[in-house]
Each structure stands twice: as C-alpha cells, then as structure tokens.
SEMAR-724192 format. One record per residue (C-alpha): z, x, y. Coordinates in Angstrom, 1 decimal. Layout:
# SEMAR-724192
@zz=Z, xx=X, yy=Y $
...
//
This chain:
# SEMAR-724192
@zz=-32.1, xx=-109.4, yy=-3.5 $
@zz=-33.9, xx=-106.8, yy=-5.5 $
@zz=-37.1, xx=-108.9, yy=-5.6 $
@zz=-37.0, xx=-109.1, yy=-1.7 $
@zz=-36.4, xx=-105.4, yy=-1.4 $
@zz=-39.5, xx=-104.8, yy=-3.7 $
@zz=-41.6, xx=-107.2, yy=-1.7 $
@zz=-40.6, xx=-105.3, yy=1.5 $
@zz=-41.6, xx=-102.0, yy=-0.1 $
@zz=-44.9, xx=-103.5, yy=-1.3 $
@zz=-45.7, xx=-104.7, yy=2.3 $
@zz=-44.9, xx=-101.2, yy=3.6 $
@zz=-47.1, xx=-99.5, yy=1.0 $
@zz=-50.0, xx=-101.8, yy=2.0 $
@zz=-49.5, xx=-101.0, yy=5.7 $
@zz=-49.2, xx=-97.3, yy=5.2 $
@zz=-52.2, xx=-97.2, yy=2.8 $
@zz=-54.4, xx=-99.0, yy=5.4 $
@zz=-53.2, xx=-96.4, yy=7.9 $
@zz=-54.1, xx=-93.7, yy=5.3 $
@zz=-57.6, xx=-95.2, yy=4.9 $
@zz=-58.1, xx=-95.2, yy=8.7 $
@zz=-56.9, xx=-91.7, yy=9.5 $
@zz=-58.4, xx=-90.0, yy=6.3 $
@zz=-61.8, xx=-91.4, yy=7.4 $
@zz=-61.4, xx=-90.6, yy=11.1 $
@zz=-63.3, xx=-87.4, yy=10.2 $
@zz=-65.9, xx=-86.2, yy=12.5 $
@zz=-67.3, xx=-83.4, yy=10.4 $
@zz=-68.0, xx=-85.7, yy=7.4 $
@zz=-70.9, xx=-87.2, yy=9.3 $
@zz=-72.0, xx=-84.0, yy=11.0 $
@zz=-71.4, xx=-81.3, yy=8.4 $
@zz=-75.0, xx=-81.0, yy=7.4 $
@zz=-76.1, xx=-80.9, yy=11.0 $
@zz=-73.4, xx=-78.2, yy=11.7 $
@zz=-74.6, xx=-76.0, yy=8.8 $
@zz=-78.2, xx=-76.3, yy=9.9 $
@zz=-77.3, xx=-75.5, yy=13.5 $
@zz=-75.4, xx=-72.3, yy=12.4 $
@zz=-78.6, xx=-71.1, yy=10.7 $
@zz=-78.4, xx=-72.4, yy=7.0 $
@zz=-81.7, xx=-73.5, yy=5.5 $
@zz=-82.0, xx=-77.0, yy=3.8 $
@zz=-81.8, xx=-75.2, yy=0.4 $
@zz=-78.6, xx=-73.6, yy=1.3 $
@zz=-77.1, xx=-76.7, yy=2.8 $
@zz=-78.0, xx=-78.5, yy=-0.4 $
@zz=-76.3, xx=-75.7, yy=-2.5 $
@zz=-73.2, xx=-76.0, yy=-0.4 $
@zz=-72.9, xx=-79.7, yy=-1.1 $
@zz=-73.7, xx=-78.9, yy=-4.7 $
@zz=-70.7, xx=-76.5, yy=-5.0 $
@zz=-68.5, xx=-79.3, yy=-3.4 $
@zz=-69.6, xx=-81.8, yy=-6.1 $
@zz=-69.4, xx=-79.3, yy=-8.9 $
@zz=-65.8, xx=-78.4, yy=-8.0 $
@zz=-64.9, xx=-82.0, yy=-7.9 $
@zz=-66.6, xx=-82.6, yy=-11.3 $
@zz=-64.7, xx=-79.6, yy=-13.0 $
@zz=-61.3, xx=-80.4, yy=-11.5 $
@zz=-61.0, xx=-84.2, yy=-11.4 $
@zz=-59.4, xx=-84.5, yy=-14.8 $
@zz=-56.8, xx=-81.7, yy=-14.5 $
@zz=-55.7, xx=-82.9, yy=-11.1 $
@zz=-55.7, xx=-86.5, yy=-12.3 $
@zz=-53.3, xx=-85.5, yy=-15.0 $
@zz=-51.1, xx=-83.8, yy=-12.4 $
@zz=-50.9, xx=-87.2, yy=-10.6 $
@zz=-49.9, xx=-89.1, yy=-13.7 $
@zz=-47.5, xx=-86.3, yy=-14.9 $
@zz=-45.8, xx=-85.2, yy=-11.6 $
@zz=-46.3, xx=-88.2, yy=-9.4 $
@zz=-49.1, xx=-89.6, yy=-7.4 $
@zz=-47.3, xx=-89.0, yy=-4.0 $
@zz=-46.8, xx=-85.3, yy=-4.9 $
@zz=-50.5, xx=-85.0, yy=-5.8 $
@zz=-51.7, xx=-86.7, yy=-2.7 $
@zz=-49.6, xx=-84.5, yy=-0.4 $
@zz=-50.7, xx=-81.4, yy=-2.1 $
@zz=-54.3, xx=-82.5, yy=-1.7 $
@zz=-53.8, xx=-83.1, yy=2.0 $
@zz=-52.3, xx=-79.6, yy=2.5 $
@zz=-55.4, xx=-78.1, yy=0.9 $
@zz=-57.7, xx=-80.3, yy=3.1 $
@zz=-56.0, xx=-79.0, yy=6.2 $
@zz=-56.3, xx=-75.4, yy=5.1 $
@zz=-60.0, xx=-76.0, yy=4.5 $
@zz=-60.5, xx=-77.2, yy=8.0 $
@zz=-58.6, xx=-74.3, yy=9.5 $
@zz=-61.1, xx=-72.1, yy=7.6 $
@zz=-64.0, xx=-74.1, yy=9.0 $
@zz=-62.8, xx=-73.1, yy=12.5 $
@zz=-63.6, xx=-69.5, yy=11.7 $
@zz=-67.1, xx=-70.2, yy=10.2 $
@zz=-70.1, xx=-68.4, yy=11.5 $
@zz=-73.6, xx=-68.2, yy=10.0 $
@zz=-72.3, xx=-66.7, yy=6.7 $
@zz=-73.0, xx=-69.0, yy=3.8 $
@zz=-70.0, xx=-67.5, yy=1.8 $
@zz=-67.6, xx=-69.0, yy=4.3 $
@zz=-69.2, xx=-72.4, yy=3.9 $
@zz=-68.9, xx=-72.1, yy=0.1 $
@zz=-65.1, xx=-71.2, yy=0.3 $
@zz=-64.6, xx=-74.1, yy=2.8 $
@zz=-66.1, xx=-76.7, yy=0.5 $
@zz=-64.4, xx=-75.3, yy=-2.6 $
@zz=-60.9, xx=-75.7, yy=-1.0 $
@zz=-61.9, xx=-79.1, yy=0.4 $
@zz=-63.1, xx=-80.4, yy=-2.9 $
@zz=-60.0, xx=-79.1, yy=-4.6 $
@zz=-57.9, xx=-81.0, yy=-2.1 $
@zz=-59.9, xx=-84.1, yy=-2.6 $
@zz=-59.4, xx=-84.1, yy=-6.4 $
@zz=-55.6, xx=-84.1, yy=-5.9 $
@zz=-56.0, xx=-87.1, yy=-3.5 $
@zz=-58.6, xx=-89.0, yy=-5.5 $
@zz=-57.0, xx=-91.8, yy=-7.5 $
@zz=-53.4, xx=-90.8, yy=-6.7 $
@zz=-53.0, xx=-92.5, yy=-3.3 $
@zz=-55.1, xx=-95.5, yy=-4.3 $
@zz=-52.9, xx=-95.9, yy=-7.3 $
@zz=-49.9, xx=-96.2, yy=-5.2 $
@zz=-51.6, xx=-99.0, yy=-3.3 $
@zz=-53.0, xx=-100.8, yy=-6.4 $
@zz=-49.6, xx=-100.7, yy=-8.2 $
@zz=-48.1, xx=-102.5, yy=-5.2 $
@zz=-50.2, xx=-105.7, yy=-5.2 $
@zz=-51.3, xx=-108.5, yy=-7.5 $
@zz=-54.7, xx=-108.3, yy=-9.1 $
@zz=-55.7, xx=-111.6, yy=-7.5 $
@zz=-55.4, xx=-110.0, yy=-4.0 $
@zz=-57.5, xx=-107.0, yy=-4.7 $
@zz=-60.8, xx=-108.6, yy=-3.4 $
@zz=-59.0, xx=-109.6, yy=-0.1 $
@zz=-57.4, xx=-106.2, yy=0.5 $
@zz=-60.5, xx=-104.3, yy=-0.6 $
@zz=-62.5, xx=-106.3, yy=2.0 $
@zz=-59.8, xx=-105.4, yy=4.6 $
@zz=-59.8, xx=-101.7, yy=3.5 $
@zz=-63.6, xx=-101.6, yy=3.8 $
@zz=-63.5, xx=-102.9, yy=7.4 $
@zz=-60.9, xx=-100.2, yy=8.3 $
@zz=-62.9, xx=-97.6, yy=6.4 $
@zz=-66.1, xx=-98.4, yy=8.3 $
@zz=-64.4, xx=-98.8, yy=11.6 $
@zz=-62.8, xx=-95.3, yy=11.2 $
@zz=-66.2, xx=-93.8, yy=10.3 $
@zz=-67.8, xx=-95.6, yy=13.3 $
@zz=-65.2, xx=-94.3, yy=15.7 $
@zz=-65.4, xx=-90.7, yy=14.3 $
@zz=-69.2, xx=-90.9, yy=14.6 $
@zz=-69.1, xx=-91.9, yy=18.3 $
@zz=-66.4, xx=-89.4, yy=19.0 $
@zz=-68.3, xx=-86.7, yy=17.1 $
@zz=-71.5, xx=-87.4, yy=18.9 $
@zz=-70.0, xx=-87.1, yy=22.3 $
@zz=-67.6, xx=-84.2, yy=21.6 $
@zz=-70.2, xx=-82.1, yy=19.8 $
@zz=-72.9, xx=-82.7, yy=22.3 $
@zz=-70.7, xx=-81.9, yy=25.3 $
@zz=-67.9, xx=-79.6, yy=24.0 $
@zz=-69.1, xx=-78.1, yy=20.7 $
@zz=-67.9, xx=-78.2, yy=17.1 $
@zz=-64.7, xx=-76.4, yy=17.5 $
@zz=-63.0, xx=-79.3, yy=19.3 $
@zz=-64.4, xx=-81.7, yy=16.7 $
@zz=-62.8, xx=-79.7, yy=14.0 $
@zz=-59.4, xx=-79.7, yy=15.8 $
@zz=-59.4, xx=-83.4, yy=16.1 $
@zz=-60.2, xx=-83.7, yy=12.4 $
@zz=-57.2, xx=-81.3, yy=11.6 $
@zz=-54.9, xx=-83.6, yy=13.7 $
@zz=-56.2, xx=-86.7, yy=11.8 $
@zz=-55.5, xx=-85.0, yy=8.5 $
@zz=-51.9, xx=-84.3, yy=9.6 $
@zz=-51.3, xx=-87.9, yy=10.5 $
@zz=-52.9, xx=-88.9, yy=7.1 $
@zz=-50.3, xx=-86.6, yy=5.3 $
@zz=-47.5, xx=-88.4, yy=7.1 $
@zz=-48.7, xx=-91.9, yy=5.9 $
@zz=-48.5, xx=-90.6, yy=2.3 $
@zz=-45.0, xx=-89.3, yy=2.8 $
@zz=-44.0, xx=-92.8, yy=4.0 $
@zz=-45.4, xx=-94.6, yy=0.9 $
@zz=-43.0, xx=-95.6, yy=-1.9 $
@zz=-44.0, xx=-94.6, yy=-5.4 $
@zz=-43.3, xx=-97.2, yy=-8.1 $
@zz=-41.5, xx=-95.8, yy=-11.1 $
@zz=-43.1, xx=-97.2, yy=-14.2 $
@zz=-42.5, xx=-96.6, yy=-17.8 $
@zz=-45.4, xx=-95.9, yy=-20.2 $
@zz=-46.5, xx=-99.5, yy=-20.9 $
@zz=-49.8, xx=-98.7, yy=-22.6 $
@zz=-50.3, xx=-100.4, yy=-26.0 $
@zz=-48.3, xx=-98.8, yy=-28.8 $
@zz=-50.1, xx=-96.7, yy=-31.3 $
@zz=-49.3, xx=-94.9, yy=-34.4 $
@zz=-48.7, xx=-91.2, yy=-34.3 $
@zz=-52.0, xx=-89.3, yy=-34.5 $
@zz=-54.0, xx=-92.4, yy=-33.4 $
@zz=-55.7, xx=-93.0, yy=-30.2 $
@zz=-55.7, xx=-96.3, yy=-28.5 $
@zz=-59.2, xx=-97.8, yy=-28.0 $
@zz=-60.0, xx=-100.4, yy=-25.4 $
@zz=-61.6, xx=-103.6, yy=-26.7 $
@zz=-65.5, xx=-103.4, yy=-26.9 $
@zz=-66.1, xx=-105.9, yy=-24.0 $
@zz=-63.7, xx=-103.9, yy=-21.8 $
@zz=-65.4, xx=-100.6, yy=-22.7 $
@zz=-68.8, xx=-102.1, yy=-21.9 $
@zz=-67.7, xx=-103.3, yy=-18.5 $
@zz=-66.2, xx=-100.0, yy=-17.5 $
@zz=-69.3, xx=-98.1, yy=-18.9 $
@zz=-71.6, xx=-100.2, yy=-16.8 $
@zz=-69.5, xx=-99.8, yy=-13.6 $
@zz=-69.3, xx=-96.1, yy=-14.2 $
@zz=-73.1, xx=-96.1, yy=-14.6 $
@zz=-73.5, xx=-97.8, yy=-11.3 $
@zz=-71.3, xx=-95.1, yy=-9.6 $
@zz=-73.3, xx=-92.4, yy=-11.3 $
@zz=-76.6, xx=-93.9, yy=-10.4 $
@zz=-75.7, xx=-94.5, yy=-6.7 $
@zz=-74.2, xx=-91.1, yy=-6.4 $
@zz=-77.5, xx=-89.5, yy=-7.5 $
@zz=-79.2, xx=-90.7, yy=-4.3 $
@zz=-76.7, xx=-92.2, yy=-1.9 $
@zz=-74.4, xx=-89.2, yy=-1.6 $
@zz=-77.5, xx=-87.4, yy=-0.5 $
@zz=-78.4, xx=-90.3, yy=1.8 $
@zz=-75.1, xx=-90.1, yy=3.5 $
@zz=-74.5, xx=-86.3, yy=3.6 $
@zz=-78.1, xx=-85.7, yy=4.9 $
@zz=-78.5, xx=-88.7, yy=7.1 $
@zz=-77.7, xx=-87.1, yy=10.4 $
@zz=-80.1, xx=-84.2, yy=9.5 $
@zz=-82.8, xx=-86.8, yy=8.6 $
@zz=-82.4, xx=-88.6, yy=12.0 $
@zz=-82.5, xx=-85.2, yy=13.8 $
@zz=-86.0, xx=-84.6, yy=12.3 $
@zz=-87.1, xx=-87.7, yy=14.5 $
@zz=-86.0, xx=-85.8, yy=17.6 $
@zz=-82.7, xx=-87.5, yy=18.2 $
@zz=-79.7, xx=-85.7, yy=19.7 $
@zz=-76.2, xx=-85.6, yy=18.1 $
@zz=-74.7, xx=-88.1, yy=20.6 $
@zz=-77.5, xx=-90.6, yy=19.9 $
@zz=-77.1, xx=-90.1, yy=16.2 $
@zz=-73.4, xx=-90.6, yy=16.5 $
@zz=-73.8, xx=-94.0, yy=18.2 $
@zz=-76.4, xx=-95.1, yy=15.7 $
@zz=-74.2, xx=-94.2, yy=12.8 $
@zz=-71.1, xx=-95.9, yy=14.4 $
@zz=-73.1, xx=-99.1, yy=15.1 $
@zz=-74.2, xx=-99.2, yy=11.4 $
@zz=-70.7, xx=-98.8, yy=10.2 $
@zz=-69.2, xx=-101.6, yy=12.4 $
@zz=-71.9, xx=-104.1, yy=11.5 $
@zz=-71.5, xx=-103.3, yy=7.8 $
@zz=-67.7, xx=-103.7, yy=7.8 $
@zz=-67.8, xx=-107.1, yy=9.5 $
@zz=-70.1, xx=-108.5, yy=6.9 $
@zz=-67.6, xx=-107.4, yy=4.2 $
@zz=-65.5, xx=-110.3, yy=5.3 $
@zz=-68.0, xx=-112.7, yy=3.9 $
@zz=-67.3, xx=-111.6, yy=0.3 $
@zz=-64.4, xx=-114.1, yy=-0.3 $
@zz=-66.6, xx=-116.9, yy=1.0 $
@zz=-69.5, xx=-115.8, yy=-1.2 $
@zz=-67.4, xx=-116.0, yy=-4.3 $
@zz=-67.0, xx=-119.7, yy=-3.6 $
@zz=-70.7, xx=-120.3, yy=-4.0 $
@zz=-71.8, xx=-117.4, yy=-6.3 $
@zz=-70.2, xx=-116.1, yy=-9.5 $
@zz=-68.9, xx=-112.6, yy=-9.6 $
@zz=-71.4, xx=-111.8, yy=-12.3 $
@zz=-74.3, xx=-112.8, yy=-10.2 $
@zz=-73.2, xx=-110.6, yy=-7.3 $
@zz=-73.0, xx=-107.5, yy=-9.6 $
@zz=-76.2, xx=-108.3, yy=-11.4 $
@zz=-78.4, xx=-108.7, yy=-8.4 $
@zz=-77.0, xx=-107.0, yy=-5.2 $
@zz=-76.9, xx=-103.4, yy=-6.3 $
@zz=-80.6, xx=-103.3, yy=-7.2 $
@zz=-81.5, xx=-105.2, yy=-3.9 $
@zz=-79.5, xx=-102.5, yy=-2.0 $
@zz=-81.7, xx=-99.7, yy=-3.4 $
@zz=-84.9, xx=-101.6, yy=-2.9 $
@zz=-84.0, xx=-102.1, yy=0.8 $
@zz=-83.2, xx=-98.4, yy=1.2 $
@zz=-86.4, xx=-97.0, yy=-0.3 $
@zz=-88.8, xx=-97.9, yy=2.6 $
@zz=-86.5, xx=-95.9, yy=5.0 $
@zz=-87.7, xx=-92.8, yy=3.3 $
@zz=-90.8, xx=-93.6, yy=1.5 $
@zz=-92.7, xx=-95.1, yy=4.4 $
@zz=-93.8, xx=-93.5, yy=7.6 $
@zz=-92.0, xx=-96.0, yy=9.8 $
@zz=-90.6, xx=-96.0, yy=13.4 $
@zz=-87.3, xx=-94.1, yy=13.8 $
@zz=-85.5, xx=-97.2, yy=15.0 $
@zz=-86.4, xx=-99.2, yy=11.9 $
@zz=-84.6, xx=-96.6, yy=9.7 $
@zz=-81.1, xx=-97.6, yy=11.1 $
@zz=-81.9, xx=-101.3, yy=10.7 $
@zz=-82.7, xx=-100.7, yy=6.9 $
@zz=-79.6, xx=-98.6, yy=6.6 $
@zz=-77.5, xx=-101.4, yy=8.1 $
@zz=-79.1, xx=-104.0, yy=5.8 $
@zz=-78.4, xx=-102.0, yy=2.7 $
@zz=-74.8, xx=-101.3, yy=3.9 $
@zz=-74.3, xx=-105.1, yy=4.3 $
@zz=-75.5, xx=-105.7, yy=0.8 $
@zz=-73.0, xx=-103.0, yy=-0.5 $
@zz=-70.2, xx=-104.6, yy=1.5 $
@zz=-70.8, xx=-107.9, yy=-0.1 $
@zz=-70.6, xx=-106.8, yy=-3.8 $
@zz=-68.2, xx=-103.7, yy=-3.4 $
@zz=-64.9, xx=-105.7, yy=-3.4 $
@zz=-66.0, xx=-107.7, yy=-6.5 $
@zz=-66.9, xx=-104.4, yy=-8.3 $
@zz=-63.6, xx=-103.0, yy=-7.3 $
@zz=-61.6, xx=-105.9, yy=-8.6 $
@zz=-63.4, xx=-106.0, yy=-11.8 $
@zz=-62.8, xx=-102.2, yy=-12.3 $
@zz=-59.1, xx=-102.3, yy=-11.5 $
@zz=-58.5, xx=-105.4, yy=-13.7 $
@zz=-59.8, xx=-103.5, yy=-16.7 $
@zz=-57.4, xx=-100.5, yy=-16.1 $
@zz=-53.9, xx=-100.1, yy=-17.5 $
@zz=-51.4, xx=-98.6, yy=-14.9 $
@zz=-50.4, xx=-95.9, yy=-17.3 $
@zz=-53.9, xx=-94.2, yy=-17.1 $
@zz=-55.1, xx=-95.6, yy=-13.8 $
@zz=-55.1, xx=-92.3, yy=-12.0 $
@zz=-57.0, xx=-90.5, yy=-14.8 $
@zz=-59.5, xx=-93.4, yy=-14.9 $
@zz=-60.1, xx=-93.2, yy=-11.2 $
@zz=-60.6, xx=-89.4, yy=-11.6 $
@zz=-63.1, xx=-90.1, yy=-14.3 $
@zz=-64.9, xx=-92.4, yy=-11.8 $
@zz=-65.0, xx=-89.6, yy=-9.3 $
@zz=-66.4, xx=-87.3, yy=-12.1 $
@zz=-69.3, xx=-89.7, yy=-12.6 $
@zz=-69.9, xx=-89.7, yy=-8.9 $
@zz=-69.7, xx=-85.9, yy=-8.8 $
@zz=-72.0, xx=-85.6, yy=-11.7 $
@zz=-74.7, xx=-87.7, yy=-10.1 $
@zz=-74.2, xx=-85.8, yy=-6.8 $
@zz=-74.5, xx=-82.4, yy=-8.7 $
@zz=-77.8, xx=-83.5, yy=-10.2 $
@zz=-79.1, xx=-84.7, yy=-6.8 $
@zz=-78.2, xx=-81.5, yy=-5.0 $
@zz=-79.6, xx=-79.4, yy=-7.8 $
@zz=-82.8, xx=-81.4, yy=-7.6 $
@zz=-82.7, xx=-81.3, yy=-3.8 $
@zz=-82.3, xx=-77.4, yy=-3.8 $
@zz=-85.4, xx=-77.0, yy=-5.9 $
@zz=-87.5, xx=-79.9, yy=-4.5 $
@zz=-86.6, xx=-78.9, yy=-0.9 $
@zz=-88.9, xx=-75.9, yy=-1.3 $
@zz=-91.9, xx=-78.0, yy=-2.0 $
@zz=-91.2, xx=-81.5, yy=-0.7 $
@zz=-90.0, xx=-83.0, yy=2.5 $
@zz=-86.4, xx=-84.4, yy=2.7 $
@zz=-87.9, xx=-88.0, yy=2.8 $
@zz=-89.9, xx=-87.5, yy=-0.4 $
@zz=-86.9, xx=-85.9, yy=-2.3 $
@zz=-84.6, xx=-88.9, yy=-1.4 $
@zz=-87.3, xx=-91.4, yy=-2.3 $
@zz=-87.7, xx=-90.0, yy=-5.9 $
@zz=-83.9, xx=-90.0, yy=-6.3 $
@zz=-83.7, xx=-93.7, yy=-5.1 $
@zz=-86.3, xx=-94.8, yy=-7.6 $
@zz=-84.3, xx=-93.1, yy=-10.5 $
@zz=-81.2, xx=-94.8, yy=-9.1 $
@zz=-82.8, xx=-98.2, yy=-9.2 $
@zz=-83.8, xx=-97.8, yy=-12.9 $
@zz=-80.3, xx=-96.9, yy=-13.9 $
@zz=-78.8, xx=-99.7, yy=-12.0 $
@zz=-81.1, xx=-102.1, yy=-13.9 $
@zz=-79.7, xx=-100.8, yy=-17.1 $
@zz=-76.2, xx=-101.3, yy=-16.0 $
@zz=-77.1, xx=-104.9, yy=-14.9 $
@zz=-78.4, xx=-105.5, yy=-18.4 $
@zz=-75.0, xx=-104.3, yy=-19.9 $
@zz=-72.9, xx=-106.4, yy=-17.5 $
@zz=-75.1, xx=-109.5, yy=-18.2 $
@zz=-74.0, xx=-109.3, yy=-21.9 $
@zz=-70.3, xx=-108.9, yy=-21.1 $
@zz=-67.6, xx=-111.4, yy=-20.7 $
@zz=-65.9, xx=-111.1, yy=-17.4 $
//
C-alpha cells in the first residue's frame, strides 16, 4: 500500500515538474530582453554589462542558495526563488531608459534563479529511476523548446502590435502559475545517505567519477562562454539584418520546435551508438556548425538554418550528458552539485560578457561571438579527451 502511494506521488511529481518546465520557459522577455534594452536606449556595451551582472550574481550566490535548498528544503527554496522572479518582473514594468533600473532588475532575477536552480530539478530527479532519465530528459527538452517557441511567437506578435508592457504582464502570469506547480510537488524526505567518513575527514569521489564530472563541468563552462551570448544576443543579431520583432519571434519559434522534435531520436540513437561516442563527437560538431553563422557574411535566412542544425545536434546528446551527470551524483549533495554546475555556466558567461563589453567597442557582434566560439571548440576538445579516458 505504501509503495503504491509512493508511486502515485512520483507520477504527480513528474507531471507537475513538466508543467513547471513549460510555464517557467513560457517567458517572452527571455528571448527579447536584449532587444528591449536596446530599444530603450542602452548601447551594446551597456546591454553586455547588464547580462554580465546577471551572470556575476548567479556565480556569487549559487553555492549559498544551494545550501539553503539542501538545508531547509528544495520546495521552500524553489518557491522563494519564484517570488523573487515575480518581483523582478514587476520592477521591469517600471523600467525606462535608466541603466540602473536594468541592473536592479537582473540582480533580483538572478538571485531568484539561484534559489530555483537545482532545487526543483532535484525534486524531479529524486522521484524517478536513473534508467528513465534519458527518456524524461528528452520529454522535458521537447516541452522546454515548445514553451520557448510559443513564447517567441507570442512575444513577436504582442511586442510588435501592443508593446513590451503587455508582454511583461504575460510573463508575470506565467511565473505565478509556475509557483503553483512547485507548491503542488511533493518533497521526498531523505536521510543523509552519503558515504560515512571519520570525523575531520572529507569524502572524496573516486578518480574516474571526478574525471567524468570535471569533463562535464568543462563542457558547461565552454559552451556558456559563447552560447549564452549566442542565445541572449540572438534577437539583436537578427535585427541587424533588418528583421522586425514579429518575424524574429516566428524564426526563433520555428527553430525551437524543430530542435525539440529531433530530441526524440536520442533513445533510438543509443541503440546504434555508444553514449561515449555521442559525448565525444557531437558537442564539437555543434560548435563547428555554429561558427559559420557568425564568421561568414552569409544570407540572413541561412543563419536560422545553421542555428536549427546546431540545436538538433545539442538535442541529440543533451539527454545522454544529463543522465551521465545525474548518475554520478549522490542525492545528499545533488542540489549543491547542480548549483556548482550553474556556477560553471555563470563563470563562462561572465567571461564572455566581460570580453563582449570590451570587444564591442572595437569589433562587430558577429566577430566577437566568432572568437568566443573558437575558444569554446578548443575547450570542448579537451573535455572530449578526458571523457575518452574515463570508464562510463
């Protein structure tokens, strides 16, 4: 009877987590924030500095807020983060052309994100078997991309015809619904099951496990150094080709939908290719495909095609990377480990936006991103070398 009750709670957690993924990513301003900041009069250097503050705040606060999740509960941490996110968007409604308001907005938003990061995902991961992680991560990615696609289409239409204020109000409503999904999730009460250690000693992961986690963290860092910029500044980059916000929204939406559908192929690929092969080869191929979109003076309509292609590559290996990462984590420090993953992403992003703020004064946006992508490729090749020597 107790087992059936636990299974029922597990199914509910999966359902509510998928709703959380949908509504938390049904966020119009996430795709159009750089465009909005540019439209209210901020220069590219100032826009980069705003995103830099966002990533720096995440970097500094990920570990403390990860501790809050492990100490006081992941559900509590997630709800607190959502409240801060809603407050940040209420502030966004009052924003004018003052950069200081933008800085306060991203600081509160980043603080809220750090409380959510790892905590809600841990509620989900603790509810399912490790063998099902690839399947559910593929489903999660479809929902993730579909929500982004829908928000991009909505954003393009709403912003073009009715302005940014209504778009922000829609985002606030979505954040409120997201908070409700966390409230409905059940938190599994677990004892500290980490390996026992003598007083004064620290438990160390096995060497192979450490190498795998280090390589995966390095991939996150390397990709953040360029791809966070690619995503955050993508709408602004397309605008430089003369496209309007509604056309940009449709392009981004189409890219997300196509990418999500190809994510379903991952379980089938695993039948013909080893997980190691997917992680050795595909991350580097993704970067190689992205570089021409910025390095070459190509037709505007080829840029979305290359973006779709690199997103498809990512969708094919992301679930495998996700499963491998979660498999090497103990539940007692999962939230902190996920927070450290966010730290690596923030660190890469900070370096990119610091580089972009300086390079933006001398180089075009396309040249800045191209240099970052080349550095990303080199780091990913290093991580592939580490993974090739590890036992999965």
